[in-house]
C-alpha positions in Angstrom: 4.5 4.3 -10.1 2.0 6.6 -11.3 -0.4 8.6 -9.6 -3.0 5.9 -8.7 -0.2 3.7 -7.6 0.8 6.4 -5.1 -2.9 7.0 -3.8 -3.2 3.3 -3.2 0.2 3.1 -1.4 -0.8 6.2 0.9 -4.5 4.3 1.1 -3.5 1.2 2.7 -0.8 3.2 5.0 -3.5 5.2 6.4 -2.7 4.5 9.7 0.9 5.9 9.2 -0.4 9.1 8.5 -2.9 9.3 11.0 -0.1 8.3 13.4 2.0 10.8 11.8 -0.7 13.6 12.0 -1.6 12.9 15.5 2.3 12.9 16.6 2.4 15.9 14.8 -0.4 17.6 16.6 0.8 16.4 19.9 4.2 17.7 19.3 2.3 21.9 18.4 0.3 21.4 21.3 3.8 20.6 23.6 5.1 23.2 22.1 2.6 25.5 22.7 1.9 24.8 26.1 5.7 25.1 27.1 6.4 28.1 25.2 6.6 31.5 26.9 4.6 33.9 25.9 5.9 37.1 23.8 4.7 40.2 23.4 5.1 42.7 20.7 5.7 46.6 21.4 5.8 48.8 18.4 7.0 52.3 16.9 6.9 53.9 13.3 9.0 56.4 12.4 8.1 59.3 9.3 11.3 60.3 8.1 11.0 63.7 6.0 13.6 66.5 4.8 13.2 70.3 5.0 11.7 72.0 1.8 14.7 74.2 1.6 17.2 71.4 1.1 16.0 69.9 -2.3 14.4 71.8 -4.5 13.0 69.2 -6.8 9.9 67.1 -4.9 10.8 64.0 -7.2 14.7 64.0 -6.2 13.6 64.4 -2.6 11.4 61.7 -2.6 13.9 59.0 -4.0 16.5 60.3 -1.5 14.4 59.7 1.0 13.4 56.1 0.2 16.9 55.4 -0.3 17.8 56.9 3.6 15.2 55.3 5.3 16.5 52.1 4.0 19.7 52.8 5.8 18.0 54.1 9.3 16.2 50.3 9.6 20.1 49.2 10.0 20.7 52.2 12.1 17.9 51.3 14.3 18.9 47.5 14.8 23.0 48.7 15.3 25.0 47.9 18.0 25.7 52.1 19.0 21.8 52.7 19.2 21.7 49.5 21.5 24.5 50.6 23.6 22.9 54.2 24.1 19.9 52.4 25.5 21.6 50.4 28.0 23.4 53.2 29.0 20.4 55.5 29.6 17.6 53.2 30.2 18.5 50.3 33.2 16.2 47.4 32.1 18.3 44.7 33.1 20.0 44.1 29.6 22.9 43.8 27.8 23.2 45.6 24.4 23.1 42.3 22.5 20.1 41.2 24.5 18.4 44.8 23.3 19.5 43.8 19.7 17.9 40.8 19.5 14.9 41.8 20.8 14.8 45.0 18.0 13.5 44.2 14.2 12.9 46.9 11.7 11.5 47.2 8.3 10.7 50.0 6.0 7.0 50.5 4.5 7.2 49.8 0.4 7.3 53.0 -1.4 6.7 54.8 1.3 9.3 56.9 4.0 8.0 55.1 7.2 10.0 53.1 9.1 8.7 50.6 11.8 10.4 49.3 14.9 9.4 46.3 16.9 10.1 44.7 20.0 9.6 41.5 21.0 9.9 40.3 24.8 8.3 38.1 27.7 7.9 41.2 29.7 5.3 43.1 28.4 5.7 45.9 30.4 9.4 45.8 29.5 8.8 45.4 25.9 7.0 49.2 26.0 10.0 51.0 28.2 12.4 49.2 25.7 10.8 50.9 22.6 9.8 54.4 24.3 13.6 54.4 24.8 14.7 53.5 21.7 12.2 56.0 20.0 14.1 58.5 21.7 17.5 57.6 21.1 16.9 56.6 17.7 15.6 60.3 16.9 18.9 61.4 18.8 21.4 59.5 17.0 19.5 60.2 13.6 19.8 63.9 14.6 23.8 63.3 15.5 24.6 61.4 12.5 22.9 63.5 10.1 24.3 66.8 11.5 27.3 68.2 9.4 30.4 68.8 11.0 31.8 72.0 9.7 29.6 75.1 11.7 27.5 72.3 13.4 25.0 72.7 10.2 21.0 71.5 11.0 20.6 68.0 9.5 19.3 68.0 6.1 16.7 64.7 8.0 14.2 65.1 9.9 12.7 61.8 12.2 9.6 62.2 13.9 7.6 59.3 15.8 3.6 59.1 14.4 2.4 55.8 16.1 3.3 54.1 19.5 5.3 53.2 21.0 2.1 50.6 21.9 2.8 47.1 23.1 -0.3 44.6 22.6 -2.7 43.4 25.2 -2.4 39.5 24.6 1.0 38.1 23.3 1.8 37.4 19.9 2.9 34.1 20.7 2.5 31.0 21.2 -0.2 31.5 18.5 -2.2 28.0 18.9 -4.0 28.2 15.9 -1.2 28.5 13.8 0.5 25.8 15.5 -2.0 23.5 15.6 -2.8 23.7 11.6 1.0 24.1 10.7 1.6 20.7 12.8 -1.0 19.0 11.1 0.6 19.9 7.7 3.6 18.7 8.7 2.0 15.3 10.3 0.4 14.8 6.7 3.1 15.7 4.9 5.3 13.0 7.2 2.8 10.4 6.7 2.8 10.7 3.2 6.3 10.6 3.0 6.4 7.7 5.3 3.5 5.8 3.4 5.2 6.1 -0.3 9.0 5.1 1.6 7.0 2.1 3.0 5.5 1.0 -0.1 8.8 1.8 -2.2 10.8 -0.5 0.7 7.3 -3.4 1.0 7.8 -6.1 -1.7 5.0 -8.1 -0.9 2.1 -8.0 -3.1 -0.7 -6.0 -2.7 -2.4 -5.8 -5.8 -3.4 -7.8 -8.7 -1.5 -5.2 -11.5 2.2 -6.1 -9.8 1.4 -9.7 -9.9 1.2 -9.8 -13.6 3.7 -7.4 -14.1 6.3 -9.6 -12.5 4.6 -13.1 -13.7 4.1 -11.4 -17.0 1.0 -13.4 -17.8 -2.8 -12.9 -17.0 -4.6 -12.1 -14.3 -7.3 -15.4 -14.1 -8.4 -14.5 -11.0 -8.7 -12.4 -7.9 -10.0 -14.3 -4.8 -11.2 -12.3 -2.1 -10.1 -12.7 1.5 -12.9 -14.6 3.8 -12.5 -15.1 7.1 -14.9 -18.2 7.4 -12.4 -19.8 5.0 -10.2 -21.1 8.1 -12.8 -23.0 9.4 -15.2 -24.0 5.6 -12.4 -23.5 3.3 -14.9 -25.5 0.6 -17.3 -23.5 -1.3 -20.3 -25.7 -0.6 -23.0 -25.1 1.3 -23.7 -21.7 2.8 -20.1 -20.7 1.2 -21.2 -21.4 -2.1 -22.6 -18.0 -2.3 -20.2 -16.3 -0.9 -17.7 -13.8 -2.9 -15.1 -16.2 -2.7 -17.3 -18.8 -4.4 -18.2 -16.2 -7.4 -14.5 -15.4 -7.7 -14.0 -18.9 -8.1 -16.6 -19.6 -10.7 -14.8 -16.3 -12.2 -11.4 -18.2 -12.4 -13.2 -21.2 -14.3 -15.0 -18.7 -16.8 -11.5 -17.2 -17.3 -9.5 -20.7 -17.8 -12.0 -21.6 -20.4 -10.9 -18.3 -22.7 -7.2 -18.6 -22.0 -6.5 -20.3 -25.2 -10.2 -21.4 -26.9 -7.6 -23.1 -29.6 -5.9 -25.4 -27.4 -7.8 -25.5 -24.2 -6.1 -27.0 -21.0 -7.2 -30.2 -19.9 -4.2 -30.8 -17.7 -3.5 -28.1 -14.9 -1.1 -27.6 -12.5 -1.7 -25.4 -9.5 1.2 -24.5 -7.9 2.5 -21.4 -5.9 5.9 -20.0 -4.7 5.6 -20.7 -1.3 3.9 -22.5 1.0 0.5 -21.3 2.9 -0.8 -19.4 -0.2 -3.7 -21.4 -0.3 -3.0 -23.5 -3.9 -4.3 -26.2 -2.3 -7.9 -24.8 -1.2 -8.0 -23.2 -4.6 -7.1 -26.6 -6.6 -9.8 -28.2 -4.5 -12.3 -25.2 -4.8 -11.6 -24.7 -8.6 -12.1 -28.4 -9.4 -15.7 -28.4 -7.5 -16.6 -25.5 -9.6 -15.9 -27.1 -12.6 -17.6 -30.1 -12.2 -20.7 -28.0 -10.6 -20.5 -26.8 -14.2 -21.4 -30.6 -15.7 -17.3 -31.2 -16.6 -16.2 -34.8 -15.5 -12.7 -33.7 -13.2 -10.3 -35.1 -11.6 -8.4 -33.7 -8.9 -5.5 -34.9 -8.3 -3.3 -34.6 -5.2 0.8 -34.6 -6.3 2.1 -32.4 -3.2 3.4 -35.7 -2.0 5.8 -33.4 0.7 2.3 -31.9 2.7 -0.5 -33.2 1.2 -4.3 -32.1 2.1 -6.8 -32.3 -0.7 -8.1 -35.5 1.2 -8.2 -33.7 4.4 -9.9 -30.9 3.1 -12.7 -33.4 1.2 -12.9 -35.4 4.3 -11.8 -38.3 2.1 -9.6 -41.6 3.1 -5.8 -40.7 2.1 -4.0 -43.7 3.1 -3.7 -45.3 -0.4 -3.8 -43.1 -3.8 -1.4 -41.7 -6.0 2.3 -42.9 -4.6 0.5 -46.5 -4.5 -0.2 -46.2 -8.1 3.1 -44.8 -8.9 4.6 -47.6 -7.5 2.6 -50.4 -9.0 1.1 -51.7 -5.9 -2.6 -50.9 -6.9 -4.6 -49.7 -10.3 -6.1 -46.1 -10.2 -9.6 -47.8 -10.2 -9.4 -48.9 -6.7 -8.2 -45.9 -5.2 -10.3 -42.9 -7.0 -13.1 -41.8 -5.1 -16.0 -39.9 -5.8 -16.8 -36.6 -3.9 -20.2 -36.0 -3.4 -23.0 -36.0 -6.0 -21.1 -34.0 -8.6 -18.7 -35.2 -11.2 -15.4 -35.2 -9.2 -13.3 -37.9 -9.1 -9.9 -37.1 -6.5 -7.0 -39.5 -6.0 -5.4 -38.5 -2.9 -1.8 -38.3 -2.4 -1.4 -41.4 -0.3 1.7 -42.6 1.5 4.6 -40.2 1.8 7.5 -41.3 -0.4 11.4 -40.7 0.0 11.7 -39.9 -3.2 8.9 -37.8 -4.7 10.8 -35.9 -7.5 11.5 -39.4 -8.6 8.1 -41.1 -8.5 6.6 -37.3 -10.1 9.0 -37.6 -13.2 8.5 -41.4 -13.8 6.7 -42.6 -16.7 4.1 -44.5 -14.3 3.5 -40.9 -13.7 3.1 -39.9 -17.5 1.0 -43.1 -18.0 -1.3 -42.1 -15.4 -2.1 -38.5 -16.6 -2.3 -40.0 -20.0 -5.0 -41.8 -18.8 -7.1 -39.0 -17.0 -6.7 -36.9 -20.0 -8.6 -39.8 -21.7 -11.3 -40.3 -18.6 -12.1 -36.9 -17.8 -12.5 -33.8 -19.3 -10.7 -31.4 -16.6 -7.9 -32.3 -14.7 -6.7 -30.5 -11.7 -2.9 -31.1 -10.1 -2.0 -30.1 -6.7 1.8 -29.6 -6.4 4.3 -28.7 -4.3 5.7 -25.0 -4.0 7.8 -24.2 -6.8 10.8 -22.3 -4.3 11.0 -25.2 -2.0 11.2 -28.3 -4.0 11.3 -29.2 -7.8 7.7 -31.2 -7.3 5.8 -28.6 -8.7 8.2 -28.1 -11.4 8.6 -32.2 -12.6 4.6 -32.0 -12.6 3.7 -29.1 -14.6 5.9 -30.0 -17.5 3.7 -33.4 -18.1 0.6 -31.0 -17.6 -0.8 -28.5 -20.4 -0.2 -25.4 -18.3 0.5 -24.4 -14.7 -1.7 -21.9 -12.5 0.5 -19.9 -10.4 -1.1 -19.1 -7.0 -0.3 -16.1 -4.8 -1.4 -14.6 -1.9 -1.6 -10.8 -1.2 0.2 -9.2 1.4 2.6 -12.3 1.9 4.3 -13.2 -0.8 7.3 -11.7 -2.2 7.5 -10.2 -5.9 11.1 -11.5 -6.4 9.8 -14.8 -4.9 7.0 -14.8 -7.8 9.3 -13.6 -9.9 11.5 -16.6 -9.4 8.8 -19.2 -9.0 7.3 -17.7 -12.9 11.0 -17.8 -14.1 11.6 -21.3 -12.9 8.4 -22.6 -14.9 9.0 -20.4 -18.0 12.9 -21.7 -18.4 11.5 -25.3 -18.6 8.4 -24.4 -21.4 6.4 -25.0 -19.2 2.7 -23.0 -20.7 1.9 -20.6 -17.6 -1.9 -20.5 -18.0 -1.7 -17.4 -15.5 -2.1 -16.1 -12.0 -4.0 -16.2 -9.6 -3.8 -13.7 -6.5 -5.3 -14.8 -3.5 -6.9 -14.2 0.1 -7.0 -10.2 -1.6 -8.6 -7.3 -0.1 -11.4 -6.1 -2.0 -12.9 -2.4 -1.8 -16.3 -1.5 -0.6 -17.7 -1.1 -4.6 -16.9 -4.9 -5.2 -17.9 -6.3 -2.3 -21.3 -4.1 -2.6 -21.1 -5.8 -6.3 -21.0 -9.0 -5.2 -23.6 -8.9 -2.3 -25.7 -7.1 -4.8 -25.7 -10.0 -7.4 -25.9 -12.8 -4.4 -26.7 -16.0 -6.4 -28.9 -18.4 -3.8 -27.6 -22.1 -4.1 -29.7 -24.7 -2.7 -27.3 -26.2 0.1 -27.2 -30.2 -0.7 -25.1 -32.1 1.7 -22.2 -33.9 -0.1 -23.1 -37.6 -0.4 -20.6 -39.8 1.7 -17.3 -40.6 0.1 -16.7 -43.6 -1.2 -13.2 -45.7 -1.8 -13.9 -46.5 -5.0 -16.5 -44.6 -7.7 -18.9 -46.6 -9.1 -20.9 -44.4 -11.2 -20.4 -42.2 -13.5 -22.4 -38.8 -13.9 -24.2 -37.7 -17.1 -22.0 -35.8 -19.2 -23.0 -32.8 -21.1 -21.7 -31.3 -24.0 -20.4 -27.9 -22.4 -17.9 -26.5 -24.9 -14.8 -26.4 -22.9 -13.4 -29.5 -24.4 -15.9 -30.2 -27.0 -17.3 -33.5 -25.0 -20.3 -34.9 -25.5 -22.7 -37.8 -24.2 -21.6 -41.3 -24.4 -18.1 -41.1 -22.9 -17.5 -43.9 -21.3 -18.1 -44.2 -17.4 -14.6 -42.8 -16.1 -13.8 -45.5 -13.7 -14.1 -48.0 -16.3 -11.5 -46.4 -18.1 -9.1 -46.0 -14.9 -8.9 -49.5 -14.3 -7.5 -50.1 -17.5 -4.4 -48.8 -16.2 -1.4 -51.4 -15.8 -0.8 -52.2 -12.0 
C-alpha cells in the first residue's frame, strides 16, 4: 500500500476514526472529573562555598555544580524523610513523604529546586517548609568534618519559597483533552488501516485490475433508483449510471480494434453482483448507438433478463437448444431499438450440458452472422460451471464485480477459472461503485437530456429489422439481411 491507499483507507473508515476520537475524549473527560486535585509547593536552594575554601574560582564553580547534583538525591533521601516525619507531625510516613518530593538542579548553576506535590495545599506548604529546614541542617551535618568539628565547606541557603500554588496543577483539563484527542486520532487511524488490511472486499478499481490482471472497462456508480428502475431508459437515460454504461460501450470498442469481440459473455464471481442488469443495459446502450444487438439469457439457473425487460420467458434458449422450436420463433424485439432478446426459456435439469452442446455452438454462429454484437448473460463462475462453458464459445468475457461486497480472492479465482481454459478476458467492471463528489459533479455538469420515449410493446417475434448504420465497430454496412430472416434459417 502506498500513501494514497492509506489515505483512501482512512477516508473509507472515517467513522472508525471519529468514534475513536470521541471515545478517547470521553475517557479523558472522565479521568479529569474523577481525578483528585493536586497542589504543588516549591522551594529553591542556593549552594555556595566560603571563599577561603577554594582560591580558584573556576575550580570552585565546577566543584559546586557537581556537588549540587548529589544534593538532589539527598533531598529525596530516606534519611531526610525520616527526619521530617520525626520533627513535624503531618500524618504521613517516611515513604509517603518520599513519594511526594521531587528535586532537580537548574542546569549550569548551583541552584537546587525541590517540589512537593500533595492533594492538600496546606499540607504541601507545611511539608515544604519542614523539608527546607531539615535539608539545610542535613547538608551541614553531612559536610561537617569529624576532626575538630571544622565547619562545613558548603553552605546551603533558601532563596525562594517555600510557597504553594493557589490552583491545582492536576488534573489539567486542556492538556488531558488534547492528549485524549491525539491518542484517539492515532488509535482511529491505526484501526482504519488494520480494517483495510483485514478487509479483502473490493473497494476500488485499482484493486480489481490488480486481482484480475485485466483492464478496467467501466465503473458503474451506485444508484438507489436502480432497485426499482434497473434499465437506463426514460428518466434514467440521463443518469450517471447511464453515462457510465455508455463509457463502457465506448471502451469495449477499443479493447482490440484489430480483433473486435462480437460475442461477449458477461459473468461475475458470485450472485447478486449486477451482471444481468449490466448485460441488459449494455445491450440497450449498444442498440442505442445503432448496432444490431442480440441479447441472450444463458443463465439457465436463475434467469432474469426477460423479467427486467418485460418479455415473455416461457419459451426461449432451452427450447431452441433442445430442438423444439426455431430461434426465429422465440426471439423478441425490445422496444423501438435494434435489440433482439432471446430469453432463457424453461429451466432444464442439465444446463451445463445444453450450453456446451453443438446446438449452442450453431446458435451462436447464426447470431454472429445476424447481429453486430451478441451479449450473453451467463451464470456466476464460482457457483456453477455454466459461465465458463459459455465464455469458451464467446469471443471474450466481461467480468463484473460489486463494490464493497465481492472478495478479492473470489474475483481472482473467477478470473483464473476463465484464463485456465484460455478464455479471452476483455476486461473487468466495478459495479455499484461509490463516486466522489468531484466525479458526481462532473456527471451532473455534463448531463445530457435524453428524450423520454416509452418502449413499444414487446412482440413474441421480431418482424422488422431496424436500418443498420455503418458504425465502424465490426464493419457492418447497410444492406445486411433482416436478422429475423437469418435467425429463421437455424434448423429445428
